[in-house]
C-alpha positions, 0 to 999 in steps of 0.5 A, a space after each residue: 439573529 444576524 449580528 452587526 458587522 464590527 466597525 473596521 477602518 484601516 489604511 495601509 498606504 505606500 507612496 511608492 505603489 499601492 494603498 489598501 483600505 478596509 471598509 467594514 461596518 456601517 456606512 455613515 453614522 454619527 460615531 463610528 462609521 465608514 465616511 467620506 472624510 476618513 477615506 479622503 484623508 487616508 489617501 491624501 498625498 498618495 502618489 501610487 498607481 493602485 488602490 485596493 478597497 476591501 468591503 464588508 457592510 450591511 450599508 447605511 447612509 446612501 449619500 455618504 456611499 455615493 460621495 465615497 463612490 464618486 471619490 473612487 471613480 474620480 481617482 487617477 489610480 486603478 481602484 479595485 474593490 474586493 468584497 470580503 463578505 457582503 456589500 449591501 445597500 450603500 456599501 454596494 454603491 461604494 463598490 460601483 466606483 471601482 475600476 474593477 470589482 472582485 468577489 470571492 465565491 462565497 460573498 454577496 452583493 445586495 441592491 435595493 430601493 432607498 428607504 428611511 424612517 419617517 414621522 409627521 402629518 400626511 403632507 410631510 409624509 408625502 414629501 418624504 415619499 417624493 424625496 425617496 422617488 428622487 433618491 431612487 433615480 440616483 440609485 438607478 443611475 449608479 447601477 446602470 453604469 454597469 448593469 447589463 440589463 435595462 432600467 425596468 429590469 434593474 427596477 424589478 431587482 431593486 424592488 425585491 431587495 435582491 441578494 446576488 451571488 458572485 456569479 450572478 453579479 458578474 453575469 449582470 455586470 455588477 462585478 468583474 470577476 471571481 477573486 482568486 480565479 483567472 480573468 473571466 471570459 466575456 459573458 455571453 448575451 445568452 448567459 446574461 439573458 438566462 440570469 435575468 430571466 431566472 431572477 425576473 421569474 423568481 421575483 415575479 411570483 405571488 409568493 414574493 409579493 410581500 418580500 420587500 416589506 419583510 426585508 425592510 423590516 429585517 434591515 430596519 432591525 440590523 440598522 437599529 442594532 448599528 445605531 450606535 455606530 
């Protein structure tokens, strides 16, 4: 059984140079959770040059993630995100707000389509589906600012709820380098094409037809476990 990631929000701020934030746990939530207000307050009055953000999260509320992402992208300081374990779903959106994203070799990034729990009559459920389609556009725009493929290739990865290794994320432009290694050489077009072709071939086979449904069920369980956060 996959255990929930314990909530951890820590901020070490020096007005001279650097601020360090640890964002571990669920994004959003009614009780404990990673939220825009806490991130903003932690950096209130900071006058340094660098913000370092550590992320380990299964994700959570998409729009909370977008708000935090936009907050980071609008900062004048250099923002570096380091993925400590997993940056999934809304947590991967937060990472996209950084100037630089670094991943240790044993970490992963997960991207997928927005989803929700819903109940109601047919008309109400159709509206939920329409709203999710609009949310889908927001998610695509977030990743497309970095993604080195086209929109249709990105959609294919989102449809399959794709887990990317550090190397894959770097090759596709969703991360900038491997943490602890020297600055990477520019990724060739051939390398990008090979990774995309490999992922497209993997997710285009019949054996992955029901993968999206299985993964949604798995993550529904994880978020149910995190509901108290």
